N, C-alpha and C positions, 0 to 999 in steps of 0.2 A: 332414289331409285338404286337398288342393289343389283349390281351386275356381276355375274360369275363367269369367268373365262374357263370353259371346259375344253381340254385338249384331248384329242384321241391319240393313242400311241401311233408312232409312224409305222407304216406297213413293214413287216419283217422284223420289227423290234421284239425282243424276247422279254418275257416277264421276269421279275426278280427270281422266282423259284426256278425258272428254266435256265437262267443265267448262271446259277450256282452249280458247281460241278457235283456230280453224284459221288457219294462215298464209295470207296473201293470195296469189293466183296471180301477180299483178303487183305490183311495188314501188309503194308509195304515192307520190303527188306530194310533192315537198319543200315545206315550209311557206314562204310568202313571206317575204322578208327584211324586217326592220324598217326603216322609213324615218324617219330623224331629220332629213331635210333641210327647210329652210325654203323659202318661195316665192322669196325673193331673198337675196342676200348681205348687203346692208345690214341687213335685218330680222334675219338670223341673228346678225350681229355686235352688233346692239343688244341682243338677248336675252342674249348672252354678257357684254356690259358690265354689264347689269343684274344677272345672276346672280353674276358675280365681285364686283361692287360690294357686293351684299348679304352675301356671305360675308365679305369683308374688313371691311366695316363692322360686321357683327355681332361679329366677334372684336375689332376695334379699340375698340369702344364698351363692352366688358365692364368696364374700369376706371371708366368714367364712369357707366354705367347699370346695372351689375351683371349678373348672369346673365340677366336679362330681355332683354338685348340679343341673346342667342343665339336668341331667337324669330324673328329676321329670317332666319336661315339656312335654315329650311325653305321660305321663299318663293323662295329661289334654285333649289330643286328644280323649282318651277313654271316659273321663267324658263328653266331649262335643258331642260325637258321630261324630266327624269330627273337623272342625275348629271353632273358635268363631263365625264366620258368620253363620255357620250351626246351632249353638245353638240359635242365634238371630232369624233365620228363624223359627226354631222350637218353640221359645217363641211366635212369632206371630201366628203360627198355633195352638198352645195350647190354647191361649187366644181366638181365633176366632172360635174354634171348636164348632159346634152346633149353632153358632150365624149367620153364613153365609152359603148360599148354592149356588152352581154353577149350572146354567141352560144353556144348550147348545141347540141351534136350528139353523138349516141351516148353520152350520159351525161357528157360532158366539156364544161365551160363555160370560155370564155375571154373576156377583156376586150380589146376592140380600139377604135381611134379611130373615132368616128362619121363617117359620110360627110358631106361639106359640105352636101348637101341636107337631111340629117337634122338637122344643127345649126341650119340656118335655120328649120326647122319647129318646133324646140323639143323639149322632152322628151316622150316618148310616154306617160309615166305621169302 
């Protein structure tokens, strides 16, 4: 004898199609880009010197201080505000701040040189 247990959906339960969210009519705004730039180039270079110094120092001091010297390496993450790659991206952003401007039209964004008046006024962000 074959028995099939058929179950009815619970009252108020949604079907799979009703549970999926409807697609938005307009595309969502893009998320703002991460900003890793510093307020000045000397400050950014100082953060880099501290970060790279901590990494090199922690590795170089392992023979003298043992594995405890590696505890200085996570402090470099604080100095870099992330990883060394984040610091490099921030360096590029700090150098280009005020020199480039992004223009977006019809869903296409381009980088162009900022106008001299805009450079004198400083960054808009």
